[in-house]
Each structure stands twice: as structure tokens, then as C-alpha cells.
N, C-alpha and C positions, 0 to 999 in steps of 0.2 A: 504494500500500500504506500502510495506516495505521500509526501508531507501535505500536499494540497487535499488529497483524499481524506487524510486524517483530520484536517481542519474542517472539511465539510461534514464528516461524521460527528465531530465535536459540536458543530453548530446544530445538527439534528438532535443530539443528546441534550443540549441546552434547552431546546424547545420542548423536550419531554419532561422537564422539571415541573412538578404539579403545583405551581404557584397559585393557580386559580382555585384549587380545592380549599385552601385555608380561607381565602376571601369569601367563598360561597358559604362555608360553614359559619363564618362570622355573621354574614347576612341572615342566615337561618336562625342564629341565636338572637339577633336583634328582633326578628319577627316573633320569636318565642317570648322574648321579654315583653313585647307589646301585648301579646295574648294573655300572659300572666297578669299584667297590670289591668287589662280589661276584665279578667275574671275575678281577681281578688281586690282590685282597687288599691288605695293607699293604706295597706295594712302592714303589720310587722312581718308577716309571712311573705308578702310580695317583696318587701324591702330585702329580706334575707335571700330570696331567690334571685332578685336583681343583682345583689352583691356577688352571688356565685356566677351569674351570667357575665357580669363585668370582669371578674377574675379570669374566666375562661376566654373572654374576648381579648384580654391583655396577653394571655398566653398564646392565643392564635396569632396576634400581631407579631409576637416573637418568632413563632414558627414561620410565618409568612416572610419575615425579614431573613431568616436563616435560609429558606428555600430560594429566595431571590439572590442571596449571596452565592449559593451553589450554582445557580444559573449563570451569574456574572463570572464566576471563576472558570466555568467551562467555556464560556464565550471568550474570556481573556486567553485561555489556553489555545483556542482556535486561532485567534489573532496572532498569538506568539508564533504558532506554526507557519502562518502565512508570511510573517515578517522574516522568518529564517533566523 
């Protein structure tokens, strides 16, 4: 495999990093949070659940950032191969 072919393969791999999954999950949690609030109103139980959802959302942000870092590192490796 030539260096250019390796670079192309790396670009394809970078596109396969599942960055969208984390963001979709966060969106689902936000919808869930709105539904909980609609069902329970401004209660201590709703507040507790919202706190758990917010913590999960923060962790998803961290995962999304880590996945984006993986994608960028693979892309950087592809560019490095092309520059020789």
C-alpha cells in the first residue's frame, strides 16, 4: 500500500468515528428531561432526576470531545502521510 493509499484509508477511518452518537444521545436526554418536568412539575423528585440528566449530559460532552479528538488525530495522521 502506498503512502497516499494509507492516507486515504486514514481519512475513511476518521469519518467512521461515531461522533454523532454522543450528540444524539444528549439530545435524547434533553427530550427526556422535558418529559420528566412535564410529568412531575417542579418537585424535588424532578429536580433530582434533572440533576442526574445534567450529570450524564456533562459526561456525554466529555465523550463527544474525546471522540472528536480521535477523529482529528486520525485526520492529522492522514495529512502527515501526504506531506511525507
